[in-house]
C-alpha positions in Angstrom: -55.8 12.9 -29.4 -54.8 9.6 -31.0 -53.3 8.8 -34.5 -52.6 5.4 -36.0 -54.8 3.6 -33.5 -57.2 0.9 -34.6 -61.0 1.2 -33.9 -62.8 -2.0 -33.1 -66.6 -2.5 -32.4 -67.1 -5.3 -29.9 -70.2 -7.5 -29.3 -70.7 -5.8 -25.9 -72.0 -2.7 -27.9 -69.0 -0.5 -27.2 -66.3 1.0 -29.6 -62.7 0.5 -28.6 -59.5 2.0 -29.7 -56.3 -0.1 -29.6 -53.0 1.6 -29.1 -51.9 4.4 -31.3 -49.9 7.5 -30.3 -50.5 11.0 -29.2 -47.8 12.6 -31.4 -45.1 11.7 -33.9 -42.2 12.0 -31.4 -40.4 9.1 -29.7 -42.1 8.1 -26.5 -45.6 9.2 -27.5 -46.9 5.6 -28.0 -50.1 4.8 -26.2 -50.1 1.4 -24.5 -53.7 1.5 -23.5 -57.3 0.8 -24.6 -60.0 3.4 -24.7 -63.7 2.5 -24.6 -66.5 4.6 -26.0 -69.9 3.8 -24.5 -72.6 4.9 -27.0 -75.4 4.6 -24.3 -73.7 7.3 -22.1 -71.6 9.1 -24.7 -68.5 8.7 -22.5 -64.9 7.7 -23.0 -63.1 5.5 -20.5 -59.4 4.5 -20.4 -59.3 0.9 -19.5 -56.9 -0.3 -16.7 -54.9 -2.7 -18.8 -51.4 -1.9 -20.1 -50.7 -3.4 -23.6 -47.6 -5.5 -24.0 -45.1 -3.2 -25.7 -44.7 0.3 -27.3 -45.2 -0.9 -30.9 -48.7 0.3 -30.8 -49.0 2.1 -34.2 -50.4 0.8 -37.5 -51.5 -2.6 -36.1 -54.1 -4.9 -37.6 -56.9 -5.6 -35.1 -60.3 -7.3 -35.2 -62.7 -9.5 -33.2 -62.2 -13.3 -33.3 -63.6 -16.0 -31.1 -61.2 -18.2 -29.1 -62.9 -21.3 -27.6 -66.3 -19.6 -27.8 -65.1 -16.3 -26.2 -64.8 -13.1 -28.4 -61.5 -11.4 -28.1 -59.8 -8.4 -29.8 -56.7 -9.7 -31.7 -53.9 -7.3 -32.8 -51.0 -8.1 -35.1 -47.8 -6.2 -35.7 -47.2 -2.5 -35.3 -44.5 0.1 -35.1 -43.2 2.6 -32.5 -43.0 6.4 -33.0 -39.7 7.6 -34.4 -38.6 4.0 -35.3 -38.2 2.2 -38.7 -38.7 -1.3 -37.3 -41.9 -3.2 -36.8 -43.2 -5.9 -34.5 -44.5 -9.3 -35.6 -46.1 -10.3 -32.3 -49.8 -11.1 -31.8 -51.8 -10.4 -28.7 -55.5 -10.5 -27.7 -57.5 -8.3 -25.4 -60.7 -9.3 -23.5 -62.9 -6.3 -22.8 -65.0 -8.3 -20.3 -62.0 -9.0 -18.0 -59.8 -6.1 -19.1 -56.9 -8.4 -19.6 -54.3 -9.0 -22.4 -52.5 -12.2 -23.5 -49.5 -12.2 -25.8 -49.0 -15.3 -27.9 -45.8 -17.2 -28.0 -43.2 -16.2 -30.6 -44.0 -19.3 -32.6 -47.3 -17.5 -33.5 -45.7 -14.3 -34.7 -46.9 -12.9 -38.0 -44.7 -14.5 -40.7 -45.2 -11.6 -43.0 -42.8 -9.5 -41.0 -39.9 -11.9 -40.9 -37.6 -9.0 -41.7 -38.6 -7.0 -38.7 -39.5 -3.9 -40.8 -42.9 -4.7 -42.3 -46.2 -3.3 -41.1 -49.6 -5.0 -41.8 -51.4 -3.7 -44.9 -55.2 -4.1 -45.2 -57.0 -6.4 -42.8 -60.4 -8.0 -42.4 -62.1 -10.9 -40.6 -64.4 -13.5 -42.0 -65.1 -17.1 -41.0 -63.4 -16.4 -37.6 -60.1 -15.8 -39.3 -58.1 -12.6 -39.8 -56.6 -11.8 -43.2 -53.7 -9.4 -43.7 -53.3 -8.2 -47.2 -50.1 -6.7 -48.2 -48.0 -4.5 -46.0 -45.4 -1.7 -45.8 -41.7 -2.5 -45.7 -41.0 0.8 -44.0 -39.4 3.4 -46.3 -38.7 0.7 -48.9 -41.9 -0.6 -50.7 -45.3 -2.0 -50.4 -45.7 -5.8 -50.2 -48.1 -8.3 -51.8 -48.5 -11.3 -49.5 -51.8 -12.4 -48.0 -51.7 -14.2 -44.6 -54.5 -16.0 -42.8 -54.6 -16.2 -39.0 -56.7 -18.8 -37.2 -56.9 -18.1 -33.4 -57.9 -21.7 -32.7 -55.0 -23.2 -34.6 -52.2 -25.1 -32.8 -49.2 -23.3 -31.5 -46.9 -22.6 -34.4 -49.6 -23.4 -36.9 -52.0 -20.5 -36.7 -50.8 -18.8 -39.9 -51.3 -19.8 -43.5 -49.9 -18.0 -46.5 -52.4 -17.5 -49.4 -52.2 -16.2 -52.9 -50.5 -12.8 -53.5 -52.4 -9.6 -54.1 -52.4 -8.3 -57.7 -50.1 -5.4 -56.7 -48.3 -4.3 -53.5 -50.7 -2.5 -51.1 -50.3 -0.8 -47.8 -52.6 1.1 -45.4 -55.4 -0.3 -47.5 -59.2 0.1 -46.8 -60.4 -3.5 -46.6 -63.7 -5.1 -45.6 -65.2 -8.6 -45.6 -68.7 -9.0 -47.1 -70.4 -12.4 -47.5 -67.1 -14.2 -47.1 -65.3 -12.2 -49.7 -62.7 -9.6 -48.9 -62.7 -6.3 -50.8 -60.0 -3.7 -51.2 -61.0 -0.1 -52.3 -57.9 2.1 -52.6 -54.6 1.7 -50.9 -51.4 3.5 -50.2 -48.2 2.8 -52.1 -44.6 3.9 -51.7 -43.1 5.7 -54.8 -40.2 8.0 -55.1 -39.5 7.9 -51.4 -43.0 9.0 -50.4 -46.3 7.5 -49.5 -48.9 8.1 -52.2 -52.7 7.3 -52.6 -54.0 4.9 -55.3 -57.2 3.6 -56.7 -56.0 -0.1 -56.5 -59.2 -2.2 -56.0 -59.8 -5.9 -56.1 -61.4 -8.8 -54.2 -60.0 -11.9 -52.5 -61.9 -15.1 -52.0 -60.5 -17.1 -49.1 -62.5 -20.2 -50.0 -61.0 -20.5 -53.5 -57.8 -18.7 -52.7 -58.2 -16.4 -55.7 -58.2 -12.6 -56.3 -60.6 -10.9 -58.7 -61.2 -7.7 -60.5 -63.7 -5.1 -59.2 -64.6 -1.6 -60.3 -61.9 0.8 -59.1 -62.8 3.3 -56.4 -63.5 6.7 -58.0 -60.8 8.5 -56.0 -57.3 7.7 -54.9 -57.1 7.2 -51.1 -55.3 5.2 -48.4 -54.4 5.3 -44.7 -58.0 4.7 -43.7 -60.4 1.8 -43.2 -63.1 0.0 -45.2 -66.2 -0.9 -43.2 -69.0 -3.4 -43.8 -72.1 -1.4 -43.3 -75.3 -3.1 -44.6 -73.3 -5.5 -46.8 -71.6 -2.6 -48.6 -68.0 -1.4 -48.1 -67.8 2.2 -46.8 -64.3 3.7 -47.5 -63.9 6.4 -44.9 -62.1 9.5 -46.1 -58.3 9.2 -45.6 -55.5 9.8 -48.1 -52.6 12.2 -47.9 -52.0 13.6 -51.4 -53.8 16.8 -52.1 -56.8 17.2 -52.1 -56.7 14.5 -49.4 -57.1 13.9 -46.6 -60.8 13.8 -47.3 -64.2 13.6 -45.7 -65.6 11.6 -48.6 -67.3 8.3 -48.0 -67.3 6.0 -51.0 -69.7 3.1 -50.9 -69.1 -0.1 -52.9 -71.9 -2.5 -53.7 -70.5 -6.0 -54.4 -73.8 -7.1 -56.0 -73.8 -4.5 -58.7 -70.1 -3.9 -58.7 -70.7 -0.1 -58.5 -69.5 2.8 -56.4 -71.7 5.6 -55.0 -71.3 8.4 -52.5 -72.3 8.1 -48.9 -72.9 10.8 -46.4 -69.5 12.6 -45.9 -68.2 13.2 -42.4 -67.2 16.7 -41.2 -63.5 17.0 -40.6 -60.9 15.8 -43.1 -58.6 13.2 -41.5 -56.4 10.1 -42.1 -54.9 7.4 -39.9 -57.9 7.5 -37.5 -59.6 4.7 -35.6 -63.1 3.8 -37.0 -65.5 0.9 -37.0 -69.1 0.0 -37.3 -71.7 -2.3 -35.8 -72.7 -3.0 -39.4 -76.3 -1.8 -39.1 -76.9 1.4 -37.3 -73.7 3.2 -36.3 -70.2 4.2 -37.6 -67.8 5.7 -35.1 -64.6 7.6 -35.9 -62.2 9.9 -34.1 -58.7 11.3 -33.9 -56.3 10.9 -36.7 -54.2 13.6 -38.5 -55.8 16.9 -39.5 -55.6 18.2 -43.1 -52.0 19.4 -42.5 -50.9 15.8 -42.1 -49.2 16.7 -38.8 -51.7 17.9 -36.1 -53.5 15.1 -34.2 -57.3 15.7 -33.9 -59.3 15.3 -30.7 -62.8 15.3 -32.3 -65.1 12.4 -32.7 -67.9 11.9 -35.3 -70.8 9.4 -35.2 -73.0 8.3 -38.1 -76.2 7.1 -36.5 -79.4 5.6 -38.0 -82.1 5.0 -35.3 -83.8 2.7 -37.8 -81.2 0.6 -39.7 -81.2 1.2 -43.5 -80.2 -2.5 -44.0 -82.7 -4.7 -45.7 -82.9 -3.2 -49.2 -85.7 -0.7 -48.6 -85.1 2.8 -47.3 -87.1 3.4 -44.0 -90.0 5.8 -43.9 -89.5 8.4 -42.7 -85.8 8.5 -43.7 -83.7 8.5 -40.5 -81.1 11.1 -39.9 -77.4 10.6 -39.5 -75.8 12.7 -36.8 -72.1 13.5 -37.0 -71.3 14.4 -33.4 -68.0 16.2 -32.6 -67.1 14.8 -29.3 -63.7 15.4 -27.6 -61.7 12.2 -27.3 -59.6 11.4 -24.3 -56.4 13.4 -24.4 -54.2 10.4 -23.7 -50.7 10.6 -22.2 -48.6 7.4 -22.7 -48.0 6.2 -19.2 -48.1 2.9 -17.4 -50.8 3.9 -15.1 -53.8 1.5 -14.7 -56.2 4.2 -13.4 -59.2 4.5 -15.8 -59.9 8.0 -16.9 -63.5 8.5 -18.0 -64.0 11.8 -19.9 -67.5 12.5 -21.1 -67.6 15.4 -23.5 -70.1 16.4 -26.2 -70.0 19.4 -28.5 -71.7 20.7 -31.6 -73.9 18.3 -33.7 -74.3 18.4 -37.4 -77.3 16.6 -38.9 -77.7 15.4 -42.4 -80.0 12.9 -44.2 -78.9 9.2 -44.4 -78.5 7.8 -47.9 -80.9 5.0 -48.9 -79.9 1.5 -48.4 -79.6 0.8 -52.1 -77.2 3.5 -53.2 -77.4 5.2 -56.6 -74.1 6.2 -58.2 -73.8 9.9 -57.9 -71.6 12.4 -59.8 -68.9 13.6 -57.5 -67.8 17.2 -57.2 -64.2 17.9 -58.0 -62.6 19.0 -54.7 -60.5 22.2 -54.7 -56.9 21.5 -53.8 -55.8 23.2 -50.7 -52.1 24.0 -50.1 -50.5 22.3 -47.2 -47.0 21.4 -46.1 -45.7 18.0 -47.2 -45.0 16.0 -43.9 -42.1 13.7 -43.6 -42.7 10.0 -43.8 -43.8 8.6 -40.4 -44.4 4.8 -40.2 
């Protein structure tokens, strides 16, 4: 049962969750790494203890340091607090070890000590953080570039600003360009969903206009699957959170609907191998308060990448699998918990998506949760 963790697919073929928390109460922060092994359908708590309790709302991704892939994480917050970290650490799944960078390499976008990372993506072996959340104040519009192989004190470079302030933004890198499809904002003392959408070209250091995502969302991820951006559910303003998957094609600058997942959720760990699988789990339920312990998997035995839909059309299976019920402790004892439950099967969309009319969702009443960074 984790919320506000980051999901990362690693080149070893496994899906990892970094940090997060098990509730919204102080002390519920999870200073550990969970590994999902697709080959055995099992979860394992790794032995490492992450460096501090600011484990929520981090920006994490895979970068190579001296030829070795590592999972880098930036920033984060602690349950019940209104401050944020600027530190950077990296985790090596092969050795189950973590290294925290010197303070000279802290994220400059959080100089105030109250700003969370916004959208994030990796391209060209660099991580980009777009925007952020000055907690309970406003969204921010800075873009920062991180180079893991840069000299100490020179790993960060500020780039052009985003067209508007964005936070908790679904973001993905495709062909060296970073795309944003939807984002949260802070208005009237509350977090809201938006349709803010644009591109950022790191090579030319420019932003560009793209077609706006057809629905307002935020507090989720954008994933590069078959060179298209999949925006995975999310959002908090009714009728959100959603199960809808919106697919952006940068070639045609159009949006279409992907196969929806099963359980509405936001602030959940998710990632993809880019060709055959998307994993997601945990997050807040539709009431915006209850942590979920279910997992869903989109799986194509034959990858739909390549421009032609396979024959026969592969099926995508959303598997509800109980995640590890994690208790924030300093223990280093791995806790494998293999669990599998009901499977819902649906047909995978073709690799070249066709824009499809979307049904108007019915609003469902639910309590308005208080703001939790």
